[in-house]
Structures are given as C-alpha cells and as structure tokens.
Backbone as a chain_set.jsonl record, in Angstrom:
{"seq": "MAALVLRPGCCLDGARLYRHLQELLPPYAWPRFLRLQERLDMTETFKQQKGRLAREGFDPAHVTDPLFVLDTAAGAYVSLGPRRWDDVVAGRLRL", "coords": {"N": [[83.295, 116.286, 91.316], [80.819, 113.846, 91.895], [79.577, 111.641, 94.303], [77.741, 108.716, 94.119], [75.087, 106.592, 95.204], [73.444, 103.9, 94.052], [70.123, 102.57, 93.825], [69.415, 99.223, 94.891], [69.793, 96.819, 92.321], [69.565, 98.633, 90.275], [71.001, 100.451, 87.49], [73.384, 102.793, 86.198], [72.247, 105.167, 83.948], [73.794, 106.902, 81.779], [73.2, 108.744, 79.692], [70.579, 109.49, 80.204], [70.803, 110.638, 82.757], [72.43, 112.8, 82.083], [70.671, 114.314, 80.432], [68.726, 114.91, 82.336], [70.161, 116.509, 84.16], [70.727, 118.654, 82.461], [68.237, 119.842, 82.282], [67.824, 120.741, 84.878], [70.09, 122.072, 86.0], [72.577, 124.686, 85.567], [75.229, 124.559, 83.105], [77.783, 124.928, 84.361], [77.437, 123.787, 86.826], [77.205, 121.075, 86.553], [78.314, 117.882, 87.55], [81.582, 116.848, 86.741], [82.738, 114.403, 87.014], [81.688, 111.176, 88.093], [81.237, 108.933, 90.779], [80.489, 105.749, 91.616], [79.229, 104.191, 94.465], [78.942, 101.637, 97.003], [77.943, 102.405, 99.451], [77.685, 105.519, 101.231], [80.352, 106.924, 102.978], [80.225, 108.045, 106.275], [80.616, 110.522, 108.879], [80.705, 110.573, 112.52], [78.8, 112.443, 113.088], [77.059, 112.322, 111.022], [77.91, 113.416, 108.56], [79.087, 113.59, 105.217], [82.124, 112.002, 104.25], [83.92, 113.75, 102.555], [86.496, 114.64, 102.169], [88.262, 112.433, 102.057], [87.451, 111.259, 99.665], [88.139, 113.3, 97.886], [90.927, 113.325, 98.199], [91.566, 110.803, 97.169], [90.882, 111.1, 94.499], [90.308, 110.725, 90.925], [91.52, 108.784, 89.408], [91.431, 105.906, 87.575], [93.239, 103.846, 88.012], [93.781, 103.871, 90.669], [91.418, 104.004, 92.081], [88.873, 101.925, 93.147], [86.128, 101.924, 92.864], [83.407, 102.15, 90.475], [83.877, 104.554, 87.922], [82.81, 107.504, 86.203], [82.775, 109.832, 83.505], [81.898, 113.086, 82.372], [80.845, 113.442, 79.136], [80.343, 115.692, 76.921], [80.14, 115.8, 74.164], [79.154, 113.31, 73.485], [76.855, 113.476, 74.9], [76.376, 112.334, 77.416], [77.15, 110.578, 80.476], [80.006, 108.71, 80.603], [81.803, 105.627, 80.957], [84.803, 105.76, 82.825], [87.664, 104.664, 81.961], [91.061, 103.381, 81.622], [91.881, 104.35, 79.042], [90.192, 106.603, 78.505], [90.907, 108.07, 80.732], [93.559, 108.71, 80.098], [92.985, 110.381, 77.924], [91.694, 112.51, 79.257], [93.76, 113.467, 80.932], [95.643, 114.204, 79.008], [94.283, 116.242, 77.799], [92.677, 115.795, 75.618], [90.033, 115.098, 75.922], [87.585, 117.231, 76.492], [86.643, 119.033, 79.354]], "CA": [[82.891, 114.905, 91.332], [79.703, 113.487, 92.76], [79.536, 110.234, 94.698], [76.354, 108.257, 94.046], [74.714, 105.242, 95.618], [72.261, 103.522, 93.291], [69.223, 101.611, 94.459], [69.753, 97.835, 94.509], [69.238, 96.366, 91.053], [69.554, 99.716, 89.277], [72.286, 100.774, 86.88], [73.471, 104.191, 85.789], [71.96, 105.507, 82.554], [74.544, 108.136, 81.631], [72.527, 109.691, 78.802], [69.378, 109.989, 80.89], [71.265, 111.543, 83.802], [72.895, 114.018, 81.4], [69.477, 115.089, 80.036], [68.095, 115.383, 83.567], [70.954, 117.628, 84.668], [70.544, 119.767, 81.526], [66.964, 120.494, 82.602], [67.797, 121.277, 86.234], [71.252, 122.839, 86.437], [73.392, 125.321, 84.524], [76.386, 123.707, 82.772], [78.914, 125.013, 85.293], [77.123, 123.027, 88.04], [77.177, 119.636, 86.28], [79.537, 117.195, 87.982], [82.386, 116.351, 85.619], [83.04, 113.003, 87.291], [80.796, 110.458, 88.995], [81.823, 107.763, 91.417], [79.432, 104.91, 92.175], [79.658, 103.528, 95.679], [77.967, 100.76, 97.66], [77.367, 103.238, 100.495], [78.454, 106.733, 101.487], [81.025, 106.944, 104.277], [79.753, 109.176, 107.068], [81.256, 110.764, 110.17], [79.83, 110.307, 113.667], [77.725, 113.433, 113.076], [76.308, 112.079, 109.783], [78.383, 114.225, 107.44], [79.844, 112.792, 104.252], [83.579, 112.143, 104.327], [84.313, 114.203, 101.229], [87.939, 114.835, 102.112], [88.9, 111.195, 101.601], [87.144, 111.11, 98.231], [88.937, 114.29, 97.153], [92.32, 112.876, 98.209], [91.705, 109.64, 96.286], [90.795, 111.592, 93.128], [89.51, 109.999, 89.941], [92.391, 107.949, 88.578], [90.917, 104.531, 87.647], [94.276, 102.925, 88.464], [93.854, 103.926, 92.129], [90.072, 103.971, 92.662], [88.23, 100.657, 92.785], [84.716, 102.157, 92.551], [83.171, 102.538, 89.081], [83.997, 105.987, 87.659], [82.238, 107.988, 84.954], [83.169, 111.194, 83.168], [80.946, 113.807, 81.532], [81.257, 113.589, 77.744], [79.299, 116.534, 76.334], [80.004, 115.463, 72.744], [78.278, 112.132, 73.441], [75.623, 113.792, 75.626], [76.177, 111.294, 78.423], [78.256, 110.196, 81.348], [80.57, 107.474, 80.062], [82.743, 104.954, 81.85], [86.154, 106.316, 82.83], [88.678, 103.627, 82.02], [92.423, 103.892, 81.38], [91.999, 105.114, 77.782], [89.584, 107.927, 78.696], [91.746, 108.754, 81.722], [94.664, 109.295, 79.335], [92.429, 111.494, 77.153], [91.468, 113.617, 80.18], [95.052, 113.996, 81.371], [96.294, 114.826, 77.858], [93.481, 117.353, 77.312], [91.911, 115.452, 74.412], [88.629, 115.083, 76.309], [87.313, 118.534, 77.114], [85.759, 118.989, 80.505]], "C": [[81.705, 114.768, 92.265], [79.799, 111.997, 93.049], [78.069, 109.825, 94.762], [76.228, 106.851, 94.598], [73.419, 104.93, 94.886], [71.402, 102.561, 94.1], [69.621, 100.205, 94.021], [69.038, 97.424, 93.214], [69.195, 97.418, 89.959], [70.951, 99.901, 88.7], [72.222, 102.22, 86.394], [73.181, 104.309, 84.294], [72.576, 106.881, 82.327], [73.883, 109.175, 80.753], [71.303, 110.298, 79.487], [69.76, 110.966, 82.006], [71.73, 112.867, 83.201], [71.699, 114.904, 81.022], [68.787, 115.689, 81.265], [68.847, 116.593, 84.131], [70.841, 118.851, 83.771], [69.281, 120.554, 81.87], [67.021, 121.241, 83.932], [68.906, 122.262, 86.584], [71.934, 123.558, 85.275], [74.648, 124.473, 84.285], [77.534, 123.776, 83.769], [78.675, 124.183, 86.561], [77.065, 121.519, 87.801], [78.444, 118.99, 86.819], [80.289, 116.654, 86.765], [82.702, 114.867, 85.777], [82.009, 112.441, 88.255], [81.528, 109.249, 89.543], [80.69, 106.981, 92.064], [79.979, 104.15, 93.368], [78.547, 102.632, 96.213], [77.214, 101.531, 98.742], [78.251, 104.47, 100.657], [79.068, 106.643, 102.874], [80.634, 108.217, 105.012], [80.583, 109.299, 108.345], [80.267, 110.422, 111.286], [78.649, 111.272, 113.711], [76.968, 113.428, 111.748], [76.643, 113.053, 108.659], [79.173, 113.313, 106.504], [81.338, 113.046, 104.421], [84.118, 112.483, 102.939], [85.819, 114.365, 101.086], [88.664, 113.605, 101.595], [88.661, 111.001, 100.111], [87.987, 112.074, 97.401], [90.407, 113.865, 97.089], [92.533, 111.708, 97.249], [91.613, 110.037, 94.814], [89.969, 110.705, 92.219], [90.363, 109.19, 88.974], [91.909, 106.5, 88.683], [91.959, 103.509, 88.068], [94.334, 102.856, 89.988], [92.5, 103.821, 92.817], [89.383, 102.696, 92.199], [86.75, 100.816, 92.452], [84.567, 102.482, 91.073], [83.18, 104.066, 88.938], [83.399, 106.315, 86.301], [82.679, 109.429, 84.753], [82.107, 111.792, 82.246], [81.532, 113.964, 80.134], [80.154, 114.373, 77.041], [79.1, 116.244, 74.854], [79.065, 114.265, 72.575], [76.935, 112.415, 74.115], [75.32, 112.769, 76.703], [77.369, 111.249, 79.37], [78.723, 108.83, 80.865], [81.602, 106.92, 81.036], [84.141, 105.548, 81.702], [87.143, 105.181, 83.054], [90.043, 104.227, 81.723], [92.557, 104.735, 80.113], [91.399, 106.514, 77.925], [90.359, 108.73, 79.726], [92.912, 109.434, 81.011], [94.191, 110.482, 78.515], [92.184, 112.718, 78.029], [92.785, 114.273, 80.548], [95.762, 114.726, 80.227], [95.515, 116.018, 77.303], [92.703, 117.057, 76.04], [90.419, 115.36, 74.679], [88.357, 116.358, 77.092], [86.333, 118.379, 78.25], [85.022, 120.305, 80.621]], "O": [[81.592, 115.463, 93.274], [80.067, 111.194, 92.156], [77.254, 110.506, 95.385], [77.137, 106.03, 94.476], [72.413, 105.613, 95.075], [71.903, 101.83, 94.954], [70.109, 100.016, 92.907], [67.841, 97.655, 93.046], [68.822, 97.114, 88.825], [71.951, 99.558, 89.331], [71.144, 102.785, 86.207], [73.802, 103.627, 83.478], [71.964, 107.903, 82.641], [73.987, 110.37, 81.029], [71.037, 111.493, 79.351], [69.114, 112.0, 82.177], [71.452, 113.933, 83.75], [71.72, 116.11, 81.268], [68.324, 116.829, 81.234], [68.231, 117.581, 84.531], [70.858, 119.978, 84.266], [69.257, 121.78, 81.762], [66.347, 122.257, 84.103], [68.694, 123.183, 87.373], [71.878, 123.097, 84.135], [75.078, 123.745, 85.18], [78.199, 122.766, 84.0], [79.623, 123.906, 87.295], [76.894, 120.757, 88.752], [79.541, 119.493, 86.575], [79.685, 116.068, 85.867], [82.909, 114.161, 84.79], [81.516, 113.151, 89.131], [82.334, 108.624, 88.853], [80.009, 107.489, 92.955], [81.048, 103.542, 93.3], [77.369, 102.837, 95.919], [76.012, 101.345, 98.932], [79.419, 104.464, 100.268], [78.377, 106.32, 103.841], [80.698, 109.317, 104.462], [81.167, 108.328, 108.825], [79.132, 110.028, 111.021], [77.614, 110.961, 114.301], [76.317, 114.41, 111.394], [75.766, 113.464, 107.899], [79.844, 112.381, 106.949], [81.759, 114.168, 104.7], [84.688, 111.639, 102.247], [86.353, 114.237, 99.984], [89.583, 113.72, 100.784], [89.574, 110.619, 99.379], [88.492, 111.709, 96.339], [91.058, 114.024, 96.056], [93.568, 111.631, 96.588], [92.21, 109.376, 93.964], [89.051, 110.019, 92.667], [89.954, 108.945, 87.839], [91.967, 105.916, 89.765], [91.596, 102.396, 88.448], [94.871, 101.899, 90.544], [92.441, 103.573, 94.021], [89.318, 102.419, 91.001], [86.168, 99.935, 91.82], [85.489, 103.028, 90.466], [82.566, 104.777, 89.734], [83.468, 105.516, 85.368], [82.927, 110.155, 85.716], [81.496, 111.086, 81.443], [82.598, 114.557, 79.97], [79.152, 113.799, 76.615], [77.997, 116.424, 74.337], [78.277, 114.217, 71.631], [75.978, 111.667, 73.917], [74.169, 112.375, 76.893], [78.435, 111.801, 79.097], [77.923, 107.904, 80.733], [82.19, 107.654, 81.831], [84.603, 105.805, 80.59], [87.42, 104.79, 84.188], [90.172, 105.444, 81.588], [93.275, 105.734, 80.114], [92.015, 107.5, 77.519], [90.458, 109.951, 79.606], [93.219, 110.595, 81.285], [94.898, 111.484, 78.41], [92.436, 113.844, 77.601], [92.914, 115.496, 80.485], [96.41, 115.749, 80.45], [96.017, 116.732, 76.435], [92.128, 117.967, 75.442], [89.617, 115.526, 73.76], [88.839, 116.533, 78.211], [85.324, 117.685, 78.131], [84.216, 120.482, 81.535]]}, "num_chains": 1, "name": "protein.A"}
C-alpha cells in the first residue's frame, strides 16, 4: 500500500497513475492499494508512521480515508468499496 497526499483541489486519476507506474516501475513494485490522506503522520524525527497504517490495513469498513485498489484488467486504480473488498477477500479480484 502507498499513502498519498494530493495537492489541494486535485483528484486521483487512477488510469493516468497506472500508466505512469507502467512506464517507471516493474509490475512487482506497483502498489496494490492506495490510501489518500489529508496529511502524512510523522514522528518527531520526521519519519512516516507506517506501522499504524499497516495495522489499520485496507478494509473500507475500518478505514475512513479513501482507498483504491489496482485493477490491472481495467488498467487503473479503482475505488475500494465494500463490493470490491469482498472480491479481494474472496480472490475474485486478482492482485
């Protein structure tokens, strides 16, 4: 998962981000999940608090931030709602 903070007034273009990552990174390095945040939580030494994000996971029932999942069939990052969450957990959406 990658946590992102968008510039004010901007929105996530999942297809454009997917194409951009295709050009820059090998498939194994693409984040499977994205989490949009207002700001990144930092420690006193300016390190990201990744442990808390990992503990919270990516279940939309427990995370209030907008979540997205990589859908290679669609060629985009798509919103991760309860229906897609069920598809991920059941293995119907390949990661």
